[in-house]
C-alpha positions in Angstrom: 16.5 197.4 146.6 16.9 198.9 143.1 20.2 200.0 142.9 19.9 200.0 138.6 22.9 202.6 137.5 24.1 203.8 141.1 27.5 203.9 141.3 28.8 201.8 144.2 32.5 202.2 145.4 34.1 199.1 147.2 37.3 199.3 149.3 39.1 196.7 149.5 36.9 195.1 147.5 38.1 192.0 145.8 37.6 189.2 148.5 35.6 188.1 151.5 33.0 190.1 153.1 33.6 193.5 150.8 33.6 191.5 147.2 30.8 189.7 148.3 29.0 193.3 148.9 30.5 194.2 145.5 28.9 191.3 144.0 25.6 191.6 145.8 25.4 196.0 144.2 26.1 194.3 140.7 23.5 191.9 140.7 21.1 194.9 141.9 22.3 196.7 138.8 24.8 198.9 140.2 28.1 200.3 138.2 30.9 198.8 140.9 34.2 200.0 141.3 36.4 197.8 143.4 39.9 199.0 145.2 42.7 196.5 146.7 46.7 196.5 146.4 46.8 193.5 144.6 46.5 194.7 140.6 46.4 190.3 139.8 43.2 190.2 142.9 41.3 193.4 141.2 41.6 191.9 137.6 40.2 188.3 138.9 37.2 190.5 140.9 36.4 192.9 137.7 36.3 189.7 135.8 34.1 187.8 138.0 31.7 190.8 138.4 31.6 190.8 134.4 31.0 187.4 134.2 28.0 187.6 136.5 26.8 190.6 134.2 27.6 193.5 136.3 29.5 196.8 135.2 32.6 196.9 136.6 35.8 198.3 137.2 39.0 198.1 139.3 41.3 200.2 140.7 45.3 199.2 142.5 45.7 201.4 145.2 46.2 200.8 149.0 44.4 202.6 151.4 47.1 203.9 153.3 48.0 206.2 150.5 45.3 209.1 149.9 46.6 210.1 146.3 46.2 206.5 144.8 42.5 206.5 146.2 42.2 210.1 145.1 42.9 208.9 141.9 40.8 206.5 141.7 37.6 208.5 143.2 38.2 210.8 140.8 38.4 208.4 137.6 35.1 206.7 138.8 33.2 210.1 139.4 34.6 211.5 135.6 33.5 208.2 134.0 30.2 207.6 135.6 29.2 210.7 138.1 28.7 210.8 141.4 28.9 208.0 144.2 26.4 207.0 145.2 27.5 204.3 147.8 30.5 204.0 149.6 32.0 200.8 151.2 34.8 201.2 153.4 36.0 197.5 154.7 40.0 197.3 154.0 41.1 195.5 157.1 43.8 193.5 158.7 44.4 191.0 161.2 46.4 188.8 163.1 46.1 186.9 166.9 48.9 188.7 169.4 49.2 189.3 173.2 49.3 192.3 173.9 53.2 191.7 175.3 54.1 190.5 171.7 52.3 192.8 169.9 55.1 194.9 168.2 54.7 198.7 167.8 55.0 197.9 163.9 52.4 195.1 164.3 50.0 197.9 165.8 50.7 200.3 163.9 50.1 198.3 160.4 46.7 197.2 161.8 46.1 200.9 162.7 46.9 202.1 159.4 45.2 199.6 157.5 42.0 200.0 159.2 41.4 202.8 160.9 43.2 205.3 158.6 42.3 203.8 155.7 38.9 204.4 156.6 39.1 207.8 156.9 41.3 208.4 153.7 38.5 206.6 151.5 35.8 208.9 153.4 38.1 211.5 152.8 39.2 211.0 149.2 35.4 210.4 148.2 33.7 213.3 149.8 34.3 216.0 147.0 32.8 212.8 144.5 29.6 211.9 146.7 26.2 212.3 145.2 24.6 215.4 147.8 22.1 214.8 149.0 21.4 210.8 148.8 25.1 209.2 149.1 25.1 206.4 151.9 28.7 205.4 153.1 28.8 201.9 155.1 32.2 201.1 157.0 32.8 198.1 157.9 34.1 197.2 162.0 33.6 194.5 163.9 32.4 193.5 168.0 35.7 194.1 169.3 35.5 197.8 168.9 33.2 198.1 172.1 34.2 194.3 173.2 37.9 194.3 174.5 39.3 190.9 173.4 42.3 188.8 174.1 45.0 188.8 171.7 43.3 191.7 169.4 44.5 194.9 171.1 45.3 196.2 167.4 41.8 195.6 166.2 39.8 196.7 169.2 41.9 199.8 168.9 41.1 200.5 165.1 37.5 199.4 165.2 36.7 201.6 167.8 38.4 204.7 166.0 36.1 203.2 162.8 33.1 203.4 164.9 33.9 207.4 166.1 35.2 208.2 162.7 31.2 206.8 161.7 29.4 208.4 164.1 31.6 211.8 163.4 31.1 211.8 159.7 27.2 211.4 160.2 26.9 214.1 162.3 28.7 216.3 160.1 27.8 214.9 156.8 24.0 214.7 157.6 23.8 218.6 156.7 25.2 217.3 153.2 22.3 215.0 153.1 24.7 212.0 153.6 24.4 208.9 155.7 27.3 207.0 157.7 26.5 203.7 159.1 28.6 200.9 160.1 28.4 197.1 159.9 29.8 194.7 162.7 29.9 191.2 161.2 30.1 188.5 163.7 31.7 185.1 162.6 31.4 184.6 158.7 32.2 182.1 156.6 34.8 181.4 153.9 36.6 184.7 155.2 40.3 184.9 155.6 40.0 186.4 159.1 37.9 184.0 160.3 40.2 181.6 158.8 43.2 183.4 160.9 41.2 183.5 163.7 39.8 179.8 163.8 42.7 178.1 162.6 41.7 174.6 163.9 38.1 172.2 163.9 38.3 172.6 167.8 38.5 176.8 167.3 35.5 176.8 165.1 33.6 174.7 167.0 34.0 177.3 170.0 33.4 180.0 167.9 30.4 178.2 166.8 29.4 177.4 170.8 29.7 181.2 171.7 27.1 182.3 168.8 23.8 182.4 169.9 22.1 181.2 166.6 25.1 178.4 166.3 26.1 179.2 163.0 28.3 181.1 161.4 26.7 183.9 159.3 27.8 184.3 155.2 29.0 186.7 153.1 25.1 187.2 151.7 24.2 188.5 155.0 26.2 191.1 155.4 25.6 192.3 151.8 22.4 192.5 152.3 22.8 194.5 155.5 25.2 197.0 153.2 22.1 197.3 151.0 19.2 198.1 153.5 21.7 200.4 155.2 21.9 202.0 151.5 18.5 201.8 150.7 15.5 204.1 150.6 14.7 201.6 153.6 16.9 203.0 155.7 16.6 206.9 154.8 16.0 208.2 158.3 19.0 205.9 159.7 22.1 207.4 159.8 25.3 207.2 163.0 24.6 203.4 163.4 26.7 200.8 164.1 24.6 197.6 163.5 26.0 194.2 164.9 25.3 191.2 161.6 26.8 188.9 164.4 23.6 185.9 165.3 24.0 187.4 168.6 27.8 186.7 169.3 28.5 189.6 170.8 25.7 189.3 173.4 27.5 186.7 174.8 30.1 190.0 176.3 34.4 190.1 176.2 33.7 186.2 178.5 32.5 184.5 175.2 34.5 186.0 173.2 38.0 185.2 174.7 36.8 181.9 174.9 36.2 181.2 171.3 39.6 183.5 170.5 41.8 181.6 173.1 40.3 178.4 171.6 
């Protein structure tokens, strides 16, 4: 899986799973652009990528604002050429019972996750390599498994999966492949720190995973690289769980982990 001189754009790429993906592509010789809302995080991410020997640029922008995304995509395309790989991973999450979930809280997650995913893909389309570009959206098992205190996330991620499948159907004619990765519990991420804030909660999550361990950011990055490589040239419209079998336990196992 060689990506030397390929152009990779990672939305939400300054922390967590998305930064791990950016690092993995940079290590394989790609030119990597990252985007997030925080100028400080953007600068730190670019500095880190360059320190590791990578070629990187960064942009401060909000995925809810398509104008800022369009400007970033245009700059990358003008400086480096067509975008070969697009990763859309900006996300928000918190625990909230449905009857206590505010309309604003629900809308915030929908706007960041679902609208943000659409904005990133739509803004990138004119700049994607045609044929040959690959898109990976970051979703979650909550997209198909209802989960207590995650109504907002379930709705947003289900929408992302449908965006993925629909774009795969429409953009396949342009030679663009579109897939999603649904990570399970991944260590050292802000999302899991929020979902498992105590040792008891951490154990409950671990016990719910058939492989009995949390995944790593590197494992998600390797899955993303495979989906964007020539080895997956005939793969499109797929939602790929990378979760140690966690989602096999169904909603019951997820519920026990979330409410622990």
